[in-house]
LUMMAR-173235 format. One record per residue (C-alpha): x, y negated, z. Coordinates in steps of 0.5 Angstrom, whole numbers, plus 500, padded with zeros to 3 digits. Example, Ala and Ser with C-alpha at 12.3 -4.5 7.8 and 13.67 -1.06 7.14 Angstrom:
525509516 527502514 
//
This chain:
269957138 267948137 264946142 257943141 254936145 247934144 245927148 239926150 238919151 235920158 241923161 245917158 239912161 242915168 249914168 249907165 244906172 249909177 252908183 259909180 258904173 255898179 261900183 266899176 262893173 261890181 270890180 271887174 266882176 271880182 276881178 274876173 273871178 279872182 282869176 277863175 279862183 286861181 285858174 279852178 282846178 282842184 280834184 284831190 281824189 275827190 269826196 271835196 276837193 276844192 269846193 269847185 275853187 271855193 263857189 266861185 262869186 259875184 253880184 252887180 245890180 243896178 238894173 240889168 242887160 236886154 233892155 234892164 236899163 244899165 248896171 251889170 255884175 254877174 260871175 257864178 259858180 254855184 257848185 252842182 257840176 261846175 257846167 260840165 267843168 267848164 264844157 266838159 263832158 265824153 269823159 272829162 275834157 272843157 276847161 273852160 275857167 270861166 271863159 279863160 277868166 273873162 279874156 284874162 281878167 276882164 281888160 282890168 
//
């Protein structure tokens, strides 16, 4: 006899917000952060060498996403110039650190 399954939206929503799911999202974000730290460029000629590399952080919360219905985690760099390192400027080429880290570390 075949098994039957009936999905309930409320149950799926609870599953997407449970602490285990939030912990898994944070684990994946930490993995991406670790790769981003390894890929981060360091300018020895700057007044604060290594600041960009040391500014990576992660955070998670139970309600996120477009509908605020699932656990999410965020990887970000708090250095004020992180945007210019990621996307580049007229004079500085783009390094795409977070993009490359997400591709390399996100599959764990």
